[in-house]
C-alpha positions, 0 to 999 in steps of 0.5 A, a space after each residue: 518527482 523529488 523536488 529540490 528544497 525539501 528538508 532532509 530528514 533521513 537518507 531517503 530524502 532528496 535522493 534521485 527517483 531511482 534511488 528513492 524507489 530502491 530505498 522505500 522497500 529496502 533490499 535483501 542484501 542490505 538487511 540482516 534478518 535471520 531465522 526466515 519464517 520465524 517471529 521475534 515473539 512467537 508469531 507463526 508463518 503458515 505459508 511462505 513461497 517465492 514469486 520471483 527473485 525480483 522485488 514485489 511491490 503490491 498485493 491484492 486479495 481475490 473475492 474467494 480469499 484464495 487467490 492473490 494478484 501480485 505486482 512487482 519489478 521485471 514485468 511481474 503481474 501474476 495471479 497465485 493460489 495461496 493455499 496451493 502456493 501455485 501460479 494460476 495466471 501470468 498476465 505478462 505485462 509490457 511495463 517493467 514495474 507494476 507498482 500497484 494492483 487491485 482486483 474488482 469485488 467479483 474478481 473478474 477485472 483487475 487494475 494495475 499501475 506502472 512506473 511507465 505512467 499508465 494504468 491498465 484495466 484487465 480481464 482476469 479470465 483472459 489475462 487481456 488488457 481491456 483499457 489503458 488509462 493514459 493521463 499521468 506524466 510520472 510513476 503511478 503509485 496507487 490505483 483502486 476501484 471506487 464507486 462500485 467498480 465503475 470508476 478508478 482512483 490513482 495517485 502519481 509522482 506527477 503530484 496529482 490524483 485522478 478519477 477515471 471513467 473505466 467505461 470511457 477510459 477518460 479522466 473525470 477529475 484531477 485532484 491537484 494541490 500537493 507540492 510533490 508526488 502523491 504516494 497514497 490515498 484512502 477513501 472514506 466509507 461515506 464516499 464523500 471524503 478523500 485523504 491523500 499523502 505525498 512526498 511533500 510530507 503533507 496529508 490533504 483532505 478533499 471533497 471527493 465530488 468537487 475535488 476541492 481541498 478541505 484541510 491540510 494535516 501537518 505532522 510527518 517529516 518524511 514522505 507519507 507512504 500509506 494511508 488507511 481509514 477505519 471501517 467506522 470512518 472516524 480514524 485515519 492512520 498514516 505511515 511515513 518515511 520519518 519512521 513514525 505512524 500517526 493516528 488522526 481524528 478525521 472529524 477534528 482534523 488532528 493527530 491524536 497519537 504518534 507510534 514511533 517504537 521502531 527504527 525503520 521507514 514504514 511502507 504499508 498499513 492494514 487495519 482489522 475490521 473492528 479497529 483493534 489491531 493495526 499492522 505495519 510493514 517496514 523497510 527492515 523486513 518487519 511486519 509489526 502488530 499494534 494494539 490500537 486501544 492501548 496504542 502499544 506494540 504487540 509483536 514483531 513478525 520477522 521472516 522477510 529479507 527485504 522491505 515489506 511492501 504490502 499487507 492484506 488481511 483475510 479469513 475474518 482478520 485471523 491471517 495477514 499476507 505480506 509481500 516484500 522486496 525479497 520476492 516472497 509472499 508470507 501468510 501469517 497466523 494471527 489467532 493468538 493476537 486476536 484473542 489478547 488484543 
């Protein structure tokens, strides 16, 4: 929830929940992106297809690298074949907005978080709900399988994160410490450290096992919309409504770099396995590629007519999938960028 008293840093701060939801992703009507499917600097769209006329909020890649689960507004929760650009399964959820999704490592189960305050565990083959996880009192913004799929972690606008026992359908632990809605989190590769980002503009570091806050990182002046941790566990990256991306040294608990060469709110992030390329999706419909070593912008990929809401790398990080408020999924070719970075 948006609380009174937070400093306004742009037009998004202090808006009502409904207005804030809309602002995060932008809208097709509010943008003037032209030449759909093209890049400003030569990037290539391999495939583009429409899932819905309504906004898409989240994307998860299946274990086979061919199927994706997408969630969005107006009861969108669907499994698609990327190669064929065809609908494979419609889960037909009863919640209006599915804000976050993930597939298990074997592709047999799925998690969905909703703006109806609950989380559902699904049987993918049968498209049936196995368990409903009820415990949050406000919108759920992110949910992920953790600990080999035995548990799940969720973030909500009720200012908390929760760790769930998926077999019992109960809360194992609640992480409380933010002063406003939690929008993002990332689990360290060692499974011991948890990072969270929230509307209170803070990033918190937690002991995953005890639920104790072990550090608070300041630097952003807007909501922290996304967080990722590098595969070597040394670096964290945060994306914010303040139109900046910050790079953090986890061991030192400090921000080392700020990327601010773009005039739009950053919604989502993805990082290549080798840590060389960073991808950001922004509210103006751009997918931006950054060189992590040089800390420089490489390329802007233009094609979406609404804010980019989710990014996923695939095929050994040679391609990236994006979803948007325009209801489209796009598959981008990255081979040229991988060679030059």
